[in-house]
SEPAMI-285455 format. One record per residue (C-alpha): residue number from 1; residue in three letters; x, y, z. Coordinates in nm, 4 decimals. Example, Ala and Ser with C-alpha at 12.3 -4.5 7.8 and 13.67 -1.06 7.14 Angstrom:
BEGIN
1 | ALA | 1.2300 | -0.4500 | 0.7800;
2 | SER | 1.3670 | -0.1060 | 0.7140;
end
This chain:
BEGIN
1 | MET | -2.7626 | -0.6501 | 2.3587;
2 | SER | -2.8170 | -1.0089 | 2.2503;
3 | LYS | -2.6232 | -1.1621 | 1.9642;
4 | GLY | -2.9357 | -1.1679 | 1.7479;
5 | TYR | -2.9979 | -0.7941 | 1.7860;
6 | TYR | -2.6282 | -0.7270 | 1.7322;
7 | LEU | -2.6336 | -0.9193 | 1.4044;
8 | ALA | -2.9480 | -0.7361 | 1.2907;
9 | LEU | -2.7865 | -0.4005 | 1.3669;
10 | MET | -2.4718 | -0.4950 | 1.1760;
11 | LEU | -2.6742 | -0.5975 | 0.8718;
12 | LEU | -2.8968 | -0.2894 | 0.8689;
13 | VAL | -2.6256 | -0.0323 | 0.9401;
14 | GLY | -2.3749 | -0.2038 | 0.7140;
15 | ALA | -2.6135 | -0.2272 | 0.4204;
16 | TYR | -2.8188 | 0.0892 | 0.4450;
17 | LEU | -2.6483 | 0.3652 | 0.6415;
18 | PRO | -2.6595 | 0.6592 | 0.3928;
19 | SER | -2.3358 | 0.7563 | 0.2187;
20 | SER | -2.4536 | 1.0822 | 0.0626;
21 | LEU | -2.6878 | 1.3744 | 0.1127;
22 | HIS | -2.8953 | 1.5326 | -0.1665;
23 | GLY | -2.7224 | 1.3147 | -0.4250;
24 | THR | -2.3725 | 1.4447 | -0.3513;
25 | THR | -2.1065 | 1.2187 | -0.2028;
26 | SER | -2.0556 | 1.3295 | 0.1573;
27 | TYR | -1.7222 | 1.2672 | 0.3249;
28 | ALA | -1.8922 | 1.3390 | 0.6554;
29 | MET | -2.1360 | 1.0527 | 0.5953;
30 | ILE | -1.8518 | 0.8239 | 0.4921;
31 | ALA | -1.6640 | 0.9152 | 0.8107;
32 | LEU | -1.9843 | 0.8484 | 1.0071;
33 | GLY | -2.0041 | 0.5063 | 0.8440;
34 | TYR | -1.6530 | 0.4136 | 0.9559;
35 | ALA | -1.7187 | 0.5561 | 1.3031;
36 | CYS | -2.0374 | 0.3515 | 1.3427;
37 | ALA | -1.8587 | 0.0413 | 1.2182;
38 | LEU | -1.5689 | 0.0888 | 1.4586;
39 | CYS | -1.8033 | 0.1460 | 1.7535;
40 | LEU | -2.0074 | -0.1654 | 1.6739;
41 | LEU | -1.6954 | -0.3748 | 1.6247;
42 | CYS | -1.5482 | -0.2562 | 1.9550;
43 | TYR | -1.8766 | -0.3354 | 2.1268;
44 | GLY | -1.8744 | -0.6833 | 1.9735;
45 | ALA | -1.5185 | -0.7436 | 2.0941;
46 | TRP | -1.6125 | -0.6248 | 2.4436;
47 | LYS | -1.9391 | -0.8186 | 2.4602;
48 | PHE | -1.8553 | -1.1426 | 2.2808;
49 | GLY | -1.4765 | -1.1620 | 2.2908;
50 | ALA | -1.1692 | -1.1082 | 2.0733;
51 | SER | -0.8850 | -1.3329 | 1.9648;
52 | GLU | -0.5420 | -1.2674 | 2.1149;
53 | VAL | -0.3685 | -1.3709 | 1.7919;
54 | ALA | -0.5922 | -1.1459 | 1.5813;
55 | VAL | -0.5397 | -0.8511 | 1.8172;
56 | VAL | -0.1634 | -0.8910 | 1.7823;
57 | CYS | -0.2053 | -0.9139 | 1.4043;
58 | GLY | -0.4123 | -0.5945 | 1.4018;
59 | LEU | -0.1526 | -0.4098 | 1.6080;
60 | LEU | 0.1190 | -0.5297 | 1.3710;
61 | ILE | -0.0802 | -0.3958 | 1.0750;
62 | LEU | -0.1015 | -0.0492 | 1.2291;
63 | THR | 0.2615 | -0.0596 | 1.3460;
64 | THR | 0.3770 | -0.1564 | 0.9964;
65 | LEU | 0.1848 | 0.1327 | 0.8434;
66 | ALA | 0.3269 | 0.3777 | 1.0994;
67 | ALA | 0.6840 | 0.2614 | 1.0420;
68 | CYS | 0.6477 | 0.2757 | 0.6631;
69 | THR | 0.5037 | 0.6265 | 0.6907;
70 | LEU | 0.7991 | 0.7384 | 0.8994;
71 | PHE | 1.0555 | 0.6095 | 0.6517;
72 | GLY | 0.8513 | 0.6586 | 0.3340;
73 | SER | 0.9378 | 0.8874 | 0.0440;
74 | LEU | 0.6103 | 1.0848 | 0.0279;
75 | THR | 0.5270 | 1.3791 | 0.2499;
76 | THR | 0.1473 | 1.4044 | 0.2209;
77 | ILE | 0.0055 | 1.1922 | 0.5026;
78 | ARG | -0.3590 | 1.0860 | 0.5095;
79 | LEU | -0.4458 | 1.0355 | 0.8748;
80 | GLU | -0.7950 | 0.9098 | 0.7891;
81 | LYS | -0.6262 | 0.5905 | 0.6700;
82 | VAL | -0.5501 | 0.5131 | 1.0354;
83 | GLY | -0.9228 | 0.4865 | 1.1013;
84 | ILE | -0.9855 | 0.2885 | 0.7826;
85 | PHE | -0.7136 | 0.0304 | 0.8455;
86 | GLY | -0.7945 | 0.0303 | 1.2169;
87 | THR | -1.1574 | -0.0552 | 1.1435;
88 | MET | -1.0517 | -0.3367 | 0.9118;
89 | ALA | -0.8095 | -0.4717 | 1.1733;
90 | MET | -1.0781 | -0.4558 | 1.4415;
91 | MET | -1.3126 | -0.6535 | 1.2164;
92 | LEU | -1.0620 | -0.9403 | 1.2041;
93 | CYS | -1.0347 | -0.9513 | 1.5858;
94 | LEU | -1.3943 | -1.0537 | 1.6563;
95 | ARG | -1.4703 | -1.4009 | 1.7864;
96 | PHE | -1.8197 | -1.5505 | 1.8143;
97 | ARG | -1.9438 | -1.8773 | 1.9501;
98 | GLY | -2.1523 | -2.0750 | 1.7012;
99 | GLU | -2.5165 | -1.9927 | 1.7737;
100 | ARG | -2.8059 | -1.9843 | 1.5280;
101 | VAL | -2.9309 | -1.6249 | 1.5306;
102 | GLY | -3.0481 | -1.3592 | 1.2887;
103 | SER | -3.2746 | -1.5517 | 1.0474;
104 | ASN | -3.5500 | -1.2905 | 1.0737;
105 | ALA | -3.2994 | -1.0066 | 1.0363;
106 | LEU | -3.1652 | -1.1705 | 0.7214;
107 | LEU | -3.5152 | -1.1936 | 0.5763;
108 | ILE | -3.5854 | -0.8277 | 0.6553;
109 | VAL | -3.2659 | -0.7003 | 0.4922;
110 | SER | -3.3098 | -0.9409 | 0.2004;
111 | THR | -3.6636 | -0.8116 | 0.1449;
112 | ILE | -3.5326 | -0.4539 | 0.1431;
113 | ASN | -3.2663 | -0.5560 | -0.1091;
114 | ILE | -3.5255 | -0.7159 | -0.3346;
115 | ALA | -3.7682 | -0.4244 | -0.3122;
116 | ILE | -3.5002 | -0.1686 | -0.4000;
117 | GLY | -3.3497 | -0.3892 | -0.6707;
118 | ILE | -3.6827 | -0.4473 | -0.8442;
119 | GLY | -3.7641 | -0.0781 | -0.8073;
120 | ILE | -3.4417 | 0.0176 | -0.9843;
121 | ILE | -3.4908 | -0.2348 | -1.2656;
122 | ALA | -3.8525 | -0.1242 | -1.3152;
123 | GLY | -3.7523 | 0.2426 | -1.3001;
124 | ILE | -3.9894 | 0.3257 | -1.0139;
125 | GLU | -3.9158 | 0.6939 | -0.9611;
126 | PRO | -3.9379 | 0.7183 | -0.5776;
127 | VAL | -3.6969 | 0.4256 | -0.5396;
128 | VAL | -3.4536 | 0.5600 | -0.7981;
129 | LEU | -3.4573 | 0.9098 | -0.6474;
130 | TRP | -3.4123 | 0.7694 | -0.2958;
131 | VAL | -3.1067 | 0.5637 | -0.3973;
132 | GLU | -2.9576 | 0.8562 | -0.5919;
133 | ARG | -3.0185 | 1.0950 | -0.3014;
134 | PHE | -2.8810 | 0.8868 | -0.0150;
135 | TYR | -2.6458 | 0.6276 | -0.1686;
136 | SER | -2.4269 | 0.8132 | -0.4172;
137 | ALA | -2.0684 | 0.6958 | -0.3727;
138 | PHE | -1.7082 | 0.7332 | -0.4883;
139 | PHE | -1.7678 | 1.0249 | -0.7272;
140 | ASP | -2.0647 | 1.2308 | -0.8393;
141 | GLY | -2.2420 | 1.0921 | -1.1418;
142 | LEU | -2.1501 | 0.7269 | -1.0864;
143 | VAL | -2.4741 | 0.6156 | -0.9221;
144 | PRO | -2.6998 | 0.8153 | -1.1592;
145 | SER | -2.5256 | 0.6470 | -1.4535;
146 | MET | -2.5876 | 0.3042 | -1.2971;
147 | LEU | -2.9521 | 0.3896 | -1.2306;
148 | ASP | -3.0002 | 0.5160 | -1.5869;
149 | LEU | -2.8952 | 0.1684 | -1.7020;
150 | HIS | -3.1410 | 0.0111 | -1.4514;
151 | LYS | -2.8616 | -0.1727 | -1.2701;
152 | PRO | -2.9699 | -0.2786 | -0.9178;
153 | VAL | -2.6620 | -0.1438 | -0.7375;
154 | LEU | -2.8671 | -0.0850 | -0.4187;
155 | SER | -2.6506 | 0.1083 | -0.1694;
156 | TYR | -2.3134 | -0.0051 | -0.3050;
157 | GLY | -2.2511 | 0.2549 | -0.5736;
158 | THR | -2.1150 | 0.0382 | -0.8527;
159 | HIS | -2.2042 | -0.2930 | -1.0146;
160 | SER | -1.8920 | -0.4886 | -0.9163;
161 | ILE | -1.9289 | -0.4207 | -0.5429;
162 | ALA | -2.3050 | -0.4780 | -0.5586;
163 | ALA | -2.2424 | -0.8136 | -0.7302;
164 | PHE | -2.0226 | -0.9282 | -0.4434;
165 | PHE | -2.2720 | -0.8373 | -0.1716;
166 | LEU | -2.5746 | -0.9672 | -0.3623;
167 | TYR | -2.3924 | -1.2977 | -0.3978;
168 | MET | -2.3215 | -1.3002 | -0.0233;
169 | PHE | -2.6908 | -1.2450 | 0.0532;
170 | TYR | -2.7749 | -1.5225 | -0.1938;
171 | TRP | -2.5324 | -1.7531 | -0.0121;
172 | LEU | -2.6777 | -1.6830 | 0.3315;
173 | ASN | -3.0356 | -1.7341 | 0.2128;
174 | PHE | -2.9598 | -2.0508 | 0.0192;
175 | ARG | -2.7606 | -2.1994 | 0.3069;
176 | THR | -3.0515 | -2.1194 | 0.5394;
177 | PHE | -3.2847 | -2.3054 | 0.3032;
178 | GLN | -3.0494 | -2.6047 | 0.2926;
179 | VAL | -3.0324 | -2.6208 | 0.6729;
180 | THR | -3.3904 | -2.5313 | 0.7704;
181 | GLY | -3.5910 | -2.6079 | 0.4561;
182 | ARG | -3.7492 | -2.2622 | 0.4744;
183 | ARG | -3.8801 | -2.1905 | 0.1229;
184 | LEU | -3.8984 | -1.8167 | 0.1764;
185 | ASN | -3.5202 | -1.8150 | 0.2018;
186 | LEU | -3.4983 | -2.0150 | -0.1222;
187 | ALA | -3.7127 | -1.7531 | -0.2956;
188 | CYS | -3.4874 | -1.4776 | -0.1593;
189 | ALA | -3.1789 | -1.6665 | -0.2773;
190 | ILE | -3.3156 | -1.7040 | -0.6310;
191 | VAL | -3.4130 | -1.3369 | -0.6549;
192 | HIS | -3.0727 | -1.2234 | -0.5249;
193 | ALA | -2.9027 | -1.4383 | -0.7897;
194 | LEU | -3.1253 | -1.2825 | -1.0567;
195 | LEU | -3.0502 | -0.9313 | -0.9287;
196 | CYS | -2.6806 | -1.0157 | -0.9414;
197 | ALA | -2.7115 | -1.1204 | -1.3073;
198 | ALA | -2.9145 | -0.8062 | -1.3815;
199 | LEU | -2.6111 | -0.5919 | -1.2932;
200 | LEU | -2.4688 | -0.6916 | -1.6345;
201 | SER | -2.0996 | -0.6833 | -1.5454;
202 | HIS | -1.8348 | -0.9532 | -1.5751;
203 | ALA | -1.8169 | -0.9798 | -1.1942;
204 | SER | -2.1938 | -1.0119 | -1.1642;
205 | PHE | -2.2106 | -1.2771 | -1.4366;
206 | GLY | -1.9402 | -1.4763 | -1.2599;
207 | PHE | -2.1096 | -1.4626 | -0.9203;
208 | ALA | -2.4530 | -1.5329 | -1.0735;
209 | ALA | -2.3121 | -1.8337 | -1.2578;
210 | LEU | -2.1758 | -1.9695 | -0.9289;
211 | ALA | -2.5118 | -1.9165 | -0.7601;
212 | PHE | -2.7170 | -2.0883 | -1.0297;
213 | SER | -2.4639 | -2.3704 | -1.0541;
214 | GLU | -2.4948 | -2.4360 | -0.6824;
215 | MET | -2.8745 | -2.4307 | -0.6933;
216 | GLY | -2.8691 | -2.6568 | -0.9983;
217 | TRP | -2.6406 | -2.9063 | -0.8268;
218 | HIS | -2.8642 | -2.9044 | -0.5200;
219 | ALA | -3.1729 | -2.9638 | -0.7358;
220 | LEU | -2.9947 | -3.2401 | -0.9277;
221 | SER | -2.9219 | -3.4238 | -0.6065;
222 | ARG | -3.2909 | -3.4074 | -0.5167;
223 | SER | -3.4643 | -3.4729 | -0.8482;
224 | ARG | -3.2365 | -3.5622 | -1.1367;
225 | TYR | -3.4951 | -3.5842 | -1.4149;
226 | VAL | -3.6668 | -3.2550 | -1.3305;
227 | THR | -3.3302 | -3.0808 | -1.3149;
228 | ILE | -3.2124 | -3.2199 | -1.6498;
229 | ALA | -3.5391 | -3.1148 | -1.8114;
230 | SER | -3.5071 | -2.7633 | -1.6645;
231 | VAL | -3.1477 | -2.7279 | -1.7836;
232 | LEU | -3.2403 | -2.8396 | -2.1354;
233 | ALA | -3.5325 | -2.5965 | -2.1440;
234 | LEU | -3.3105 | -2.3135 | -2.0237;
235 | ALA | -3.0444 | -2.3987 | -2.2808;
236 | ALA | -3.3072 | -2.3936 | -2.5557;
237 | LEU | -3.4325 | -2.0518 | -2.4444;
238 | MET | -3.0924 | -1.8873 | -2.4069;
239 | PRO | -3.0469 | -1.8021 | -2.7786;
240 | VAL | -3.3972 | -1.6528 | -2.7852;
241 | VAL | -3.3291 | -1.4359 | -2.4799;
242 | ILE | -2.9923 | -1.3208 | -2.6098;
243 | ARG | -3.1397 | -1.2412 | -2.9497;
244 | ALA | -3.4035 | -1.0261 | -2.7792;
245 | PHE | -3.1221 | -0.8058 | -2.6487;
246 | ASP | -2.9199 | -0.8202 | -2.9715;
247 | PRO | -3.1266 | -0.8901 | -3.2866;
248 | LYS | -2.8099 | -0.9317 | -3.4963;
249 | THR | -2.7289 | -1.2626 | -3.3289;
250 | SER | -2.9095 | -1.5889 | -3.3812;
251 | GLY | -2.9072 | -1.9491 | -3.2707;
252 | TRP | -2.6204 | -2.1012 | -3.0765;
253 | ASN | -2.3804 | -1.8490 | -3.2300;
254 | ALA | -2.5327 | -1.6010 | -2.9864;
255 | ILE | -2.4098 | -1.8015 | -2.6883;
256 | GLN | -2.0646 | -1.8384 | -2.8427;
257 | ASP | -2.0466 | -1.4647 | -2.9085;
258 | VAL | -2.1503 | -1.3791 | -2.5540;
259 | ALA | -1.8965 | -1.6232 | -2.4063;
260 | LYS | -1.6216 | -1.4847 | -2.6290;
261 | ASP | -1.7083 | -1.1253 | -2.5428;
262 | TYR | -1.7095 | -1.2124 | -2.1720;
263 | VAL | -1.3598 | -1.3625 | -2.1857;
264 | VAL | -1.2232 | -1.0803 | -2.4010;
265 | TYR | -1.3769 | -0.8098 | -2.1845;
266 | THR | -1.2558 | -0.9650 | -1.8605;
267 | TRP | -0.8988 | -1.0508 | -1.9540;
268 | VAL | -0.7983 | -0.8656 | -2.2704;
269 | ASP | -1.0058 | -0.5523 | -2.3233;
270 | LYS | -0.8088 | -0.2354 | -2.2473;
271 | GLU | -1.1163 | -0.0290 | -2.1619;
272 | GLY | -1.3051 | -0.2521 | -1.9204;
273 | GLY | -1.0932 | -0.5598 | -1.8440;
274 | LEU | -0.8044 | -0.6266 | -1.6113;
275 | LEU | -0.5680 | -0.4573 | -1.8580;
276 | ALA | -0.7565 | -0.1343 | -1.7966;
277 | ARG | -0.6270 | -0.1507 | -1.4402;
278 | TYR | -0.2984 | -0.3399 | -1.4514;
279 | GLY | -0.1778 | -0.2853 | -1.8089;
280 | ALA | 0.0400 | -0.0078 | -1.9494;
281 | GLY | -0.1516 | 0.3169 | -1.9245;
282 | GLY | -0.3983 | 0.1675 | -1.6766;
283 | ASP | -0.4972 | 0.3205 | -1.3443;
284 | LEU | -0.2542 | 0.0942 | -1.1566;
285 | ALA | 0.0397 | 0.1309 | -1.3952;
286 | GLU | 0.2138 | 0.3906 | -1.1781;
287 | PRO | 0.1719 | 0.2007 | -0.8475;
288 | VAL | 0.2847 | -0.1258 | -1.0090;
289 | ALA | 0.5916 | 0.0479 | -1.1514;
290 | TYR | 0.6695 | 0.1991 | -0.8103;
291 | ILE | 0.6445 | -0.1411 | -0.6426;
292 | ALA | 0.8679 | -0.2981 | -0.9073;
293 | ASN | 1.1307 | -0.0259 | -0.8659;
294 | HIS | 1.1021 | 0.0167 | -0.4863;
295 | PRO | 0.9734 | -0.3119 | -0.3383;
296 | LEU | 1.1215 | -0.2364 | 0.0042;
297 | ARG | 1.0287 | 0.1317 | 0.0212;
298 | PRO | 0.6527 | 0.1414 | 0.0922;
299 | ILE | 0.4685 | 0.4712 | 0.1456;
300 | GLY | 0.2692 | 0.3840 | 0.4579;
301 | LEU | -0.0164 | 0.6273 | 0.5195;
302 | SER | 0.1173 | 0.8761 | 0.2663;
303 | SER | -0.0450 | 0.9485 | -0.0680;
304 | SER | 0.0094 | 1.1104 | -0.4047;
305 | GLU | -0.2361 | 1.2143 | -0.6746;
306 | LYS | -0.0558 | 1.0057 | -0.9354;
307 | TYR | -0.1068 | 0.6822 | -0.7391;
308 | VAL | -0.4634 | 0.5452 | -0.7649;
309 | LEU | -0.4743 | 0.2568 | -0.5199;
310 | VAL | -0.8426 | 0.1870 | -0.4614;
311 | ASP | -0.8665 | -0.0361 | -0.7712;
312 | SER | -0.6617 | -0.3200 | -0.6203;
313 | GLY | -0.6291 | -0.4481 | -0.2670;
314 | PRO | -0.2974 | -0.6348 | -0.3158;
315 | VAL | -0.1401 | -0.3366 | -0.4930;
316 | GLU | -0.2521 | -0.0948 | -0.2214;
317 | TYR | -0.1269 | -0.3175 | 0.0609;
318 | MET | 0.2029 | -0.3818 | -0.1179;
319 | MET | 0.2438 | -0.0118 | -0.1878;
320 | ARG | 0.1699 | 0.0910 | 0.1697;
321 | GLY | 0.3445 | -0.1831 | 0.3666;
322 | SER | 0.5334 | -0.4090 | 0.1275;
323 | LEU | 0.4947 | -0.7874 | 0.1451;
324 | LEU | 0.4657 | -0.7843 | 0.5245;
325 | LEU | 0.1396 | -0.5881 | 0.5169;
326 | VAL | -0.0018 | -0.8159 | 0.2464;
327 | ILE | 0.0745 | -1.1226 | 0.4589;
328 | LEU | -0.0669 | -0.9672 | 0.7762;
329 | ILE | -0.3952 | -0.8609 | 0.6140;
330 | TYR | -0.4698 | -1.1762 | 0.4157;
331 | GLY | -0.3283 | -1.4002 | 0.6866;
332 | GLY | -0.5469 | -1.2241 | 0.9424;
333 | LEU | -0.8499 | -1.2613 | 0.7158;
334 | TRP | -0.7893 | -1.6339 | 0.6722;
335 | TYR | -0.7423 | -1.6779 | 1.0471;
336 | PHE | -1.0699 | -1.4921 | 1.1083;
337 | LEU | -1.2631 | -1.6989 | 0.8548;
338 | ARG | -1.1178 | -2.0321 | 0.9621;
339 | ALA | -1.1921 | -1.9595 | 1.3279;
340 | HIS | -1.5638 | -1.9487 | 1.2507;
341 | LEU | -1.6264 | -2.1517 | 0.9356;
342 | GLN | -1.5611 | -2.4998 | 0.8097;
343 | LEU | -1.2716 | -2.5356 | 0.5692;
344 | TRP | -1.4702 | -2.5271 | 0.2440;
345 | ASP | -1.6831 | -2.2332 | 0.3538;
346 | ALA | -1.3721 | -2.0449 | 0.4645;
347 | LEU | -1.2055 | -2.1176 | 0.1291;
348 | ARG | -1.5154 | -2.0056 | -0.0574;
349 | MET | -1.5390 | -1.6779 | 0.1331;
350 | MET | -1.1646 | -1.6181 | 0.0985;
351 | LEU | -1.1717 | -1.6749 | -0.2776;
352 | CYS | -1.4704 | -1.4422 | -0.3209;
353 | VAL | -1.2904 | -1.1680 | -0.1298;
354 | LEU | -0.9668 | -1.2203 | -0.3226;
355 | VAL | -1.1514 | -1.2019 | -0.6549;
356 | MET | -1.3050 | -0.8721 | -0.5492;
357 | GLU | -0.9732 | -0.7436 | -0.4189;
358 | THR | -0.8216 | -0.7675 | -0.7677;
359 | GLY | -1.0571 | -0.4901 | -0.8796;
360 | PHE | -1.1338 | -0.2969 | -0.5594;
361 | SER | -0.9972 | -0.2787 | -0.2033;
362 | VAL | -1.3144 | -0.4306 | -0.0633;
363 | LEU | -1.1641 | -0.5062 | 0.2802;
364 | LEU | -1.1217 | -0.1324 | 0.3356;
365 | TYR | -1.4757 | -0.0505 | 0.2232;
366 | GLN | -1.6923 | 0.0936 | 0.5002;
367 | ARG | -1.9825 | -0.1468 | 0.4433;
368 | THR | -1.7541 | -0.4516 | 0.4452;
369 | ALA | -1.6445 | -0.3705 | 0.8015;
370 | LEU | -1.9913 | -0.4645 | 0.9300;
371 | LEU | -2.1339 | -0.6906 | 0.6603;
372 | LEU | -1.8440 | -0.9352 | 0.6359;
373 | PRO | -1.8403 | -1.0217 | 1.0104;
374 | ALA | -2.2222 | -1.0328 | 1.0028;
375 | PHE | -2.2093 | -1.2858 | 0.7181;
376 | VAL | -1.9496 | -1.4934 | 0.9021;
377 | LEU | -2.1427 | -1.4790 | 1.2313;
378 | TYR | -2.4601 | -1.5929 | 1.0577;
379 | LEU | -2.2948 | -1.8767 | 0.8663;
380 | SER | -2.1123 | -2.0005 | 1.1761;
381 | GLY | -2.4458 | -2.0190 | 1.3565;
382 | LEU | -2.5987 | -2.2283 | 1.0789;
383 | ASP | -2.3195 | -2.4799 | 1.1084;
384 | VAL | -2.2270 | -2.5246 | 1.4731;
385 | ARG | -1.9248 | -2.7489 | 1.4484;
386 | SER | -1.8230 | -3.0341 | 1.6715;
387 | SER | -1.5322 | -2.9953 | 1.9079;
388 | SER | -1.3139 | -3.1924 | 1.6665;
389 | ASP | -1.3417 | -2.9176 | 1.3988;
390 | LYS | -1.3005 | -2.5838 | 1.5697;
391 | GLY | -1.0775 | -2.4335 | 1.3058;
392 | LEU | -0.8134 | -2.1853 | 1.4192;
393 | GLY | -1.0056 | -2.0280 | 1.7024;
394 | GLY | -0.7062 | -1.9718 | 1.9268;
395 | LYS | -0.7317 | -1.8223 | 2.2731;
396 | LYS | -1.0126 | -1.5704 | 2.3112;
397 | TRP | -1.0259 | -1.2663 | 2.5350;
398 | ASN | -1.3663 | -1.2049 | 2.6903;
399 | LEU | -1.3612 | -0.8348 | 2.7682;
400 | SER | -1.6998 | -0.8028 | 2.9359;
401 | HIS | -1.8368 | -0.9352 | 3.2597;
402 | ALA | -2.1286 | -1.0923 | 3.0721;
403 | PRO | -2.0955 | -1.4408 | 2.9345;
404 | ALA | -1.9783 | -1.4567 | 2.5710;
end
């Protein structure tokens, strides 16, 4: 299989392998998703190579979890976590040579994203029923509630995760436009940014703001006067648009109210902000208290009903493997990103992942296992670096007899 077909398969399977049957979350389909991801990642390591350093890091992650399980205080062991963490570790082991591939695959998946997203926003019944039937996730009723609000969550279940991946697809399309000048990719980038904003969550507004800021800066560098005029026109229309959604507001006070509500909801609100997760009485209150009281007594692969860990990557890693596991996972991620991307792109990707990790363990998510390396492979191909800037590639094992 060529690298182009491999990238296309990663994008399609990662984005649209079903996670439910008949509208009910299926653990069998979730297990199938991890199995497919692990098989594709192992094939990629065999075909294109793997980093020795990353392989050692992955083995240390699994060894740390096993040791913490053996000496942990809980007795209920979840063996499926071996496969989940193993898949994540395998993802970080991949190594690709910079080669421009997958532009057509990106356009195909982007077109599917746009079609489904517009279908959800417009309330087109076949699209809505299809998403509800095959892409319910996490718990029953979540996706139907998102669809009732016309939020284009696509196959990702909830608005925060969808915002992250829509922003990633925006990034890939916009970078393709910057490199190749292909206007179809620019159109896809703009629509993905709009779909991200249409999710109407604090994460989606943040990612959409980044996307439009980048496009605005790019336009400003090309045509300053047109850009300034567009920004002024948009600023003049913002109060009108906001008032259409909330007739009680008017003028520039509308923008101030929205900005204030955004800050309050994100940082202070006890029902939907960070305090809802990390504050007293929040979902992560018990795990945070356990870590504070037992920092050197992690639980490994064990679990307890009173510990909800999915809402924070750092808390879950700290709870399961103490500071060592946190360092291994995020250090391995940085090594993986820096081996393929230039410094600023690696920093950008790392920051996006870390932002998501504060509200959801996105590195352990089944779709991330294929989509994140696909994004990195594609971006590295767009920017084939000189030999003087090879990042932290390290020594690579080529496990197949075919050339990497």
